[in-house]
Short mmCIF file of the C-alpha atoms (twelve columns), coordinates in Angstrom:
data_MODEL
# 
_entry.id   MODEL 
# 
loop_
_atom_site.group_PDB 
_atom_site.id 
_atom_site.type_symbol 
_atom_site.label_atom_id 
_atom_site.label_alt_id 
_atom_site.label_comp_id 
_atom_site.label_asym_id 
_atom_site.label_seq_id 
_atom_site.Cartn_x 
_atom_site.Cartn_y 
_atom_site.Cartn_z 
_atom_site.pdbx_PDB_model_num 
ATOM 1   C CA . UNK A 1   23.213  -8.478  -7.189  1 
ATOM 2   C CA . UNK A 2   24.560  -5.687  -9.114  1 
ATOM 3   C CA . UNK A 3   21.973  -5.717  -11.554 1 
ATOM 4   C CA . UNK A 4   19.556  -6.144  -8.805  1 
ATOM 5   C CA . UNK A 5   21.503  -3.304  -6.783  1 
ATOM 6   C CA . UNK A 6   20.914  -1.016  -10.819 1 
ATOM 7   C CA . UNK A 7   17.294  -1.765  -10.481 1 
ATOM 8   C CA . UNK A 8   16.476  -0.872  -6.948  1 
ATOM 9   C CA . UNK A 9   18.876  2.146   -7.229  1 
ATOM 10  C CA . UNK A 10  16.697  3.376   -10.561 1 
ATOM 11  C CA . UNK A 11  13.638  3.089   -8.767  1 
ATOM 12  C CA . UNK A 12  14.314  5.212   -5.918  1 
ATOM 13  C CA . UNK A 13  15.652  7.518   -7.950  1 
ATOM 14  C CA . UNK A 14  12.291  7.673   -9.949  1 
ATOM 15  C CA . UNK A 15  10.444  7.530   -6.682  1 
ATOM 16  C CA . UNK A 16  12.812  10.732  -5.487  1 
ATOM 17  C CA . UNK A 17  12.015  12.483  -8.855  1 
ATOM 18  C CA . UNK A 18  8.251   11.918  -8.563  1 
ATOM 19  C CA . UNK A 19  8.133   13.137  -4.677  1 
ATOM 20  C CA . UNK A 20  9.629   16.499  -6.202  1 
ATOM 21  C CA . UNK A 21  7.503   17.007  -8.500  1 
ATOM 22  C CA . UNK A 22  4.251   16.076  -6.474  1 
ATOM 23  C CA . UNK A 23  5.525   17.947  -3.204  1 
ATOM 24  C CA . UNK A 24  6.316   21.342  -5.481  1 
ATOM 25  C CA . UNK A 25  3.028   21.056  -7.662  1 
ATOM 26  C CA . UNK A 26  0.655   20.405  -4.127  1 
ATOM 27  C CA . UNK A 27  2.844   23.867  -3.082  1 
ATOM 28  C CA . UNK A 28  1.597   25.559  -5.507  1 
ATOM 29  C CA . UNK A 29  5.159   26.229  -7.507  1 
ATOM 30  C CA . UNK A 30  6.748   26.667  -4.235  1 
ATOM 31  C CA . UNK A 31  10.547  25.037  -4.433  1 
ATOM 32  C CA . UNK A 32  11.753  25.567  -0.871  1 
ATOM 33  C CA . UNK A 33  11.444  24.082  1.545   1 
ATOM 34  C CA . UNK A 34  14.057  21.563  -0.373  1 
ATOM 35  C CA . UNK A 35  11.615  18.943  -1.316  1 
ATOM 36  C CA . UNK A 36  14.561  16.361  -0.902  1 
ATOM 37  C CA . UNK A 37  15.765  15.810  2.449   1 
ATOM 38  C CA . UNK A 38  11.635  14.834  2.376   1 
ATOM 39  C CA . UNK A 39  12.028  12.329  -0.054  1 
ATOM 40  C CA . UNK A 40  15.266  10.561  1.088   1 
ATOM 41  C CA . UNK A 41  13.570  10.253  4.621   1 
ATOM 42  C CA . UNK A 42  10.403  8.447   2.734   1 
ATOM 43  C CA . UNK A 43  12.408  6.276   0.826   1 
ATOM 44  C CA . UNK A 44  14.580  5.241   3.420   1 
ATOM 45  C CA . UNK A 45  11.760  4.482   5.853   1 
ATOM 46  C CA . UNK A 46  10.502  2.016   2.886   1 
ATOM 47  C CA . UNK A 47  13.345  0.525   2.135   1 
ATOM 48  C CA . UNK A 48  14.039  -1.221  6.285   1 
ATOM 49  C CA . UNK A 49  15.474  -4.322  6.500   1 
ATOM 50  C CA . UNK A 50  12.212  -6.060  7.911   1 
ATOM 51  C CA . UNK A 51  10.607  -5.036  5.085   1 
ATOM 52  C CA . UNK A 52  9.751   -7.816  1.833   1 
ATOM 53  C CA . UNK A 53  6.322   -6.562  0.891   1 
ATOM 54  C CA . UNK A 54  6.037   -3.546  2.000   1 
ATOM 55  C CA . UNK A 55  8.690   -1.967  0.734   1 
ATOM 56  C CA . UNK A 56  9.877   0.241   -2.000  1 
ATOM 57  C CA . UNK A 57  8.454   -2.144  -4.209  1 
ATOM 58  C CA . UNK A 58  5.160   -1.142  -3.163  1 
ATOM 59  C CA . UNK A 59  4.845   1.985   -2.869  1 
ATOM 60  C CA . UNK A 60  6.083   2.557   -6.707  1 
ATOM 61  C CA . UNK A 61  3.273   -0.156  -7.147  1 
ATOM 62  C CA . UNK A 62  0.612   1.984   -5.456  1 
ATOM 63  C CA . UNK A 63  1.245   4.965   -7.070  1 
ATOM 64  C CA . UNK A 64  1.336   3.413   -10.427 1 
ATOM 65  C CA . UNK A 65  -2.330  2.382   -9.731  1 
ATOM 66  C CA . UNK A 66  -3.318  5.814   -8.311  1 
ATOM 67  C CA . UNK A 67  -1.646  7.126   -11.503 1 
ATOM 68  C CA . UNK A 68  -4.212  4.251   -13.306 1 
ATOM 69  C CA . UNK A 69  -7.011  4.881   -11.763 1 
ATOM 70  C CA . UNK A 70  -7.169  8.410   -11.307 1 
ATOM 71  C CA . UNK A 71  -8.896  9.235   -14.776 1 
ATOM 72  C CA . UNK A 72  -11.533 7.436   -13.844 1 
ATOM 73  C CA . UNK A 73  -12.426 8.176   -10.702 1 
ATOM 74  C CA . UNK A 74  -12.746 12.428  -11.572 1 
ATOM 75  C CA . UNK A 75  -13.971 13.217  -8.207  1 
ATOM 76  C CA . UNK A 76  -11.155 12.024  -6.825  1 
ATOM 77  C CA . UNK A 77  -7.835  14.874  -5.664  1 
ATOM 78  C CA . UNK A 78  -4.872  12.088  -7.781  1 
ATOM 79  C CA . UNK A 79  -2.403  13.964  -5.755  1 
ATOM 80  C CA . UNK A 80  -3.564  13.228  -2.469  1 
ATOM 81  C CA . UNK A 81  -3.881  10.577  -3.059  1 
ATOM 82  C CA . UNK A 82  -0.308  10.613  -3.832  1 
ATOM 83  C CA . UNK A 83  0.687   12.061  -0.625  1 
ATOM 84  C CA . UNK A 84  -1.760  9.677   0.965   1 
ATOM 85  C CA . UNK A 85  0.284   6.359   -0.858  1 
ATOM 86  C CA . UNK A 86  4.089   7.984   0.343   1 
ATOM 87  C CA . UNK A 87  3.157   7.872   3.865   1 
ATOM 88  C CA . UNK A 88  0.372   5.136   4.036   1 
ATOM 89  C CA . UNK A 89  2.858   1.829   4.970   1 
ATOM 90  C CA . UNK A 90  6.313   4.893   6.260   1 
ATOM 91  C CA . UNK A 91  6.399   3.747   9.478   1 
ATOM 92  C CA . UNK A 92  5.860   -0.311  9.363   1 
ATOM 93  C CA . UNK A 93  6.859   -2.863  11.684  1 
ATOM 94  C CA . UNK A 94  4.855   -6.032  11.674  1 
ATOM 95  C CA . UNK A 95  5.275   -7.136  15.152  1 
ATOM 96  C CA . UNK A 96  2.924   -4.343  16.099  1 
ATOM 97  C CA . UNK A 97  -0.345  -3.640  15.125  1 
ATOM 98  C CA . UNK A 98  0.095   0.908   15.304  1 
ATOM 99  C CA . UNK A 99  1.619   1.179   12.132  1 
ATOM 100 C CA . UNK A 100 -1.160  2.922   10.503  1 
ATOM 101 C CA . UNK A 101 -1.570  5.681   13.401  1 
ATOM 102 C CA . UNK A 102 2.282   6.168   13.060  1 
ATOM 103 C CA . UNK A 103 2.438   6.484   9.464   1 
ATOM 104 C CA . UNK A 104 -0.834  9.200   10.063  1 
ATOM 105 C CA . UNK A 105 0.753   11.028  12.805  1 
ATOM 106 C CA . UNK A 106 4.543   11.447  11.099  1 
ATOM 107 C CA . UNK A 107 2.594   12.911  7.214   1 
ATOM 108 C CA . UNK A 108 0.756   15.648  9.782   1 
ATOM 109 C CA . UNK A 109 4.098   16.652  11.346  1 
ATOM 110 C CA . UNK A 110 6.514   16.253  7.664   1 
ATOM 111 C CA . UNK A 111 3.170   17.928  5.325   1 
ATOM 112 C CA . UNK A 112 2.929   20.185  8.012   1 
ATOM 113 C CA . UNK A 113 6.460   21.293  8.021   1 
ATOM 114 C CA . UNK A 114 7.163   20.767  4.519   1 
ATOM 115 C CA . UNK A 115 4.717   23.644  3.213   1 
ATOM 116 C CA . UNK A 116 2.151   21.547  2.116   1 
ATOM 117 C CA . UNK A 117 -1.110  23.459  3.443   1 
ATOM 118 C CA . UNK A 118 -3.117  22.084  6.604   1 
ATOM 119 C CA . UNK A 119 -6.837  20.710  4.581   1 
ATOM 120 C CA . UNK A 120 -4.846  19.028  2.207   1 
ATOM 121 C CA . UNK A 121 -2.292  17.430  5.165   1 
ATOM 122 C CA . UNK A 122 -5.120  16.556  7.383   1 
ATOM 123 C CA . UNK A 123 -7.065  14.366  3.903   1 
ATOM 124 C CA . UNK A 124 -3.942  13.228  3.891   1 
ATOM 125 C CA . UNK A 125 -3.588  11.613  7.138   1 
ATOM 126 C CA . UNK A 126 -7.709  10.909  7.350   1 
ATOM 127 C CA . UNK A 127 -6.598  8.873   3.786   1 
ATOM 128 C CA . UNK A 128 -3.498  7.113   6.253   1 
ATOM 129 C CA . UNK A 129 -5.593  5.799   8.753   1 
ATOM 130 C CA . UNK A 130 -8.901  4.722   6.621   1 
ATOM 131 C CA . UNK A 131 -5.874  2.063   4.792   1 
ATOM 132 C CA . UNK A 132 -6.489  0.485   8.552   1 
ATOM 133 C CA . UNK A 133 -10.141 -1.232  7.262   1 
ATOM 134 C CA . UNK A 134 -9.760  -0.086  3.718   1 
ATOM 135 C CA . UNK A 135 -13.835 -0.362  3.705   1 
ATOM 136 C CA . UNK A 136 -14.368 3.727   2.749   1 
ATOM 137 C CA . UNK A 137 -17.702 5.459   2.997   1 
ATOM 138 C CA . UNK A 138 -19.602 5.966   -0.172  1 
ATOM 139 C CA . UNK A 139 -18.489 8.914   -2.329  1 
ATOM 140 C CA . UNK A 140 -15.876 9.008   -0.626  1 
ATOM 141 C CA . UNK A 141 -13.522 9.600   -4.375  1 
ATOM 142 C CA . UNK A 142 -10.250 10.236  -2.963  1 
ATOM 143 C CA . UNK A 143 -10.616 7.167   0.016   1 
ATOM 144 C CA . UNK A 144 -11.964 4.790   -2.619  1 
ATOM 145 C CA . UNK A 145 -9.251  5.393   -4.939  1 
ATOM 146 C CA . UNK A 146 -6.262  4.796   -2.626  1 
ATOM 147 C CA . UNK A 147 -7.809  2.008   -1.007  1 
ATOM 148 C CA . UNK A 148 -7.773  -0.238  -4.703  1 
ATOM 149 C CA . UNK A 149 -4.811  1.485   -5.552  1 
ATOM 150 C CA . UNK A 150 -3.277  -0.503  -2.189  1 
ATOM 151 C CA . UNK A 151 -5.022  -3.525  -3.153  1 
ATOM 152 C CA . UNK A 152 -4.827  -4.290  -6.141  1 
ATOM 153 C CA . UNK A 153 -1.564  -6.366  -5.785  1 
ATOM 154 C CA . UNK A 154 -5.014  -9.365  -5.045  1 
ATOM 155 C CA . UNK A 155 -5.522  -9.373  -8.349  1 
ATOM 156 C CA . UNK A 156 -2.070  -9.409  -10.114 1 
ATOM 157 C CA . UNK A 157 -1.203  -12.891 -11.704 1 
ATOM 158 C CA . UNK A 158 -0.560  -16.343 -10.162 1 
ATOM 159 C CA . UNK A 159 2.641   -15.849 -9.822  1 
ATOM 160 C CA . UNK A 160 3.108   -12.455 -9.337  1 
ATOM 161 C CA . UNK A 161 -0.457  -12.976 -6.416  1 
ATOM 162 C CA . UNK A 162 2.645   -15.776 -5.123  1 
ATOM 163 C CA . UNK A 163 5.547   -13.451 -4.915  1 
ATOM 164 C CA . UNK A 164 3.823   -11.738 -3.035  1 
ATOM 165 C CA . UNK A 165 1.891   -14.170 -0.165  1 
ATOM 166 C CA . UNK A 166 5.562   -15.183 -0.063  1 
ATOM 167 C CA . UNK A 167 6.678   -11.748 1.126   1 
ATOM 168 C CA . UNK A 168 4.697   -11.608 3.065   1 
ATOM 169 C CA . UNK A 169 5.006   -14.450 4.720   1 
ATOM 170 C CA . UNK A 170 8.834   -13.052 5.154   1 
ATOM 171 C CA . UNK A 171 7.746   -10.207 6.644   1 
ATOM 172 C CA . UNK A 172 5.870   -13.016 9.433   1 
ATOM 173 C CA . UNK A 173 9.121   -15.222 9.662   1 
ATOM 174 C CA . UNK A 174 9.255   -15.194 13.722  1 
ATOM 175 C CA . UNK A 175 5.367   -16.044 13.731  1 
ATOM 176 C CA . UNK A 176 5.094   -19.746 13.978  1 
ATOM 177 C CA . UNK A 177 4.166   -21.222 11.002  1 
ATOM 178 C CA . UNK A 178 0.655   -22.875 12.190  1 
ATOM 179 C CA . UNK A 179 0.098   -19.469 13.626  1 
ATOM 180 C CA . UNK A 180 0.410   -17.444 10.887  1 
ATOM 181 C CA . UNK A 181 -1.663  -20.312 8.477   1 
ATOM 182 C CA . UNK A 182 -4.388  -19.514 11.094  1 
ATOM 183 C CA . UNK A 183 -4.127  -15.550 11.106  1 
ATOM 184 C CA . UNK A 184 -3.485  -15.619 7.248   1 
ATOM 185 C CA . UNK A 185 -6.820  -17.555 6.639   1 
ATOM 186 C CA . UNK A 186 -8.498  -15.364 8.804   1 
ATOM 187 C CA . UNK A 187 -7.240  -12.233 6.766   1 
ATOM 188 C CA . UNK A 188 -8.378  -13.881 3.120   1 
ATOM 189 C CA . UNK A 189 -11.958 -14.838 4.764   1 
ATOM 190 C CA . UNK A 190 -12.562 -11.827 6.083   1 
ATOM 191 C CA . UNK A 191 -11.834 -10.482 2.688   1 
ATOM 192 C CA . UNK A 192 -13.336 -12.706 0.521   1 
ATOM 193 C CA . UNK A 193 -16.296 -11.980 2.924   1 
ATOM 194 C CA . UNK A 194 -16.497 -8.471  1.377   1 
ATOM 195 C CA . UNK A 195 -19.533 -7.879  -0.967  1 
ATOM 196 C CA . UNK A 196 -16.894 -5.656  -3.188  1 
ATOM 197 C CA . UNK A 197 -13.386 -6.020  -3.140  1 
ATOM 198 C CA . UNK A 198 -12.663 -2.713  -5.195  1 
ATOM 199 C CA . UNK A 199 -15.042 0.406   -4.741  1 
ATOM 200 C CA . UNK A 200 -14.246 2.224   -8.405  1 
ATOM 201 C CA . UNK A 201 -16.157 0.971   -11.087 1 
ATOM 202 C CA . UNK A 202 -12.955 0.476   -13.333 1 
ATOM 203 C CA . UNK A 203 -11.881 -1.704  -10.841 1 
ATOM 204 C CA . UNK A 204 -14.815 -3.866  -10.126 1 
ATOM 205 C CA . UNK A 205 -14.630 -4.101  -13.366 1 
ATOM 206 C CA . UNK A 206 -10.587 -5.081  -14.344 1 
ATOM 207 C CA . UNK A 207 -9.698  -6.445  -10.920 1 
ATOM 208 C CA . UNK A 208 -12.175 -7.799  -8.948  1 
ATOM 209 C CA . UNK A 209 -12.702 -11.516 -10.325 1 
ATOM 210 C CA . UNK A 210 -8.707  -11.874 -10.288 1 
ATOM 211 C CA . UNK A 211 -8.354  -10.934 -6.478  1 
ATOM 212 C CA . UNK A 212 -11.175 -13.698 -5.378  1 
ATOM 213 C CA . UNK A 213 -9.603  -16.342 -7.436  1 
ATOM 214 C CA . UNK A 214 -5.711  -15.539 -6.042  1 
ATOM 215 C CA . UNK A 215 -7.286  -14.923 -2.484  1 
ATOM 216 C CA . UNK A 216 -9.936  -18.364 -2.712  1 
ATOM 217 C CA . UNK A 217 -6.619  -20.559 -3.996  1 
ATOM 218 C CA . UNK A 218 -4.483  -19.297 -1.290  1 
ATOM 219 C CA . UNK A 219 -7.253  -20.390 1.296   1 
ATOM 220 C CA . UNK A 220 -7.771  -23.428 -0.688  1 
ATOM 221 C CA . UNK A 221 -3.662  -24.159 -0.356  1 
ATOM 222 C CA . UNK A 222 -3.849  -22.935 3.751   1 
ATOM 223 C CA . UNK A 223 -6.977  -24.762 4.692   1 
ATOM 224 C CA . UNK A 224 -4.928  -28.079 2.780   1 
ATOM 225 C CA . UNK A 225 -1.741  -27.724 4.357   1 
ATOM 226 C CA . UNK A 226 -3.764  -27.801 7.957   1 
ATOM 227 C CA . UNK A 227 -5.532  -30.456 7.088   1 
ATOM 228 C CA . UNK A 228 -2.623  -32.454 6.746   1 
ATOM 229 C CA . UNK A 229 -0.990  -31.521 9.752   1 
ATOM 230 C CA . UNK A 230 -3.690  -32.749 11.352  1 
ATOM 231 C CA . UNK A 231 -3.258  -36.311 9.592   1 
ATOM 232 C CA . UNK A 232 -0.114  -36.557 10.685  1 
# 
């Protein structure tokens, strides 16, 4: 337990330092208003007890993927995508459908108050709303960067993907098993039906095949469980 708490504290410390540097950078070096309270509020939101996947670990993973993708997406504004990553699930209740919209409104209010320019703030708001569909238009470099970073978990090694799927199930523990399986299978089929899961060339080349294998495996397990229930 002590090790887990130490690791979590280290993650939060790193996130807070990264937030401070990001906010100062997008304000052109301006240190005021103090970045700390805004970062602490966001980290507290990402640490809420109902989160098992959409937590500080997910936030850190998305930010790391933005860092990885940014050099290969030269048309994107990486810092704007980073701000959007901080806010894209800042409001998260698994029993609600308006999480992205509420997160976007939080971004609008908080970033303007924190001294971020209107144009960049509005782009962040747009990007947060885009995570409802993860379907950026061709040429939307900022949207492609953020959406690919957010979906990168789909391409993890099989064991890591299984941990992700289990964490999602825990977030929806209030949903009966049969209904959850039907809903999750629908999501997986929708993803597998897309021409491309990833939009950047870098992500397509490195993650597309692995993500499709993971999604197909999970869907097969859900379908076999449903068929087993039908035979019992």
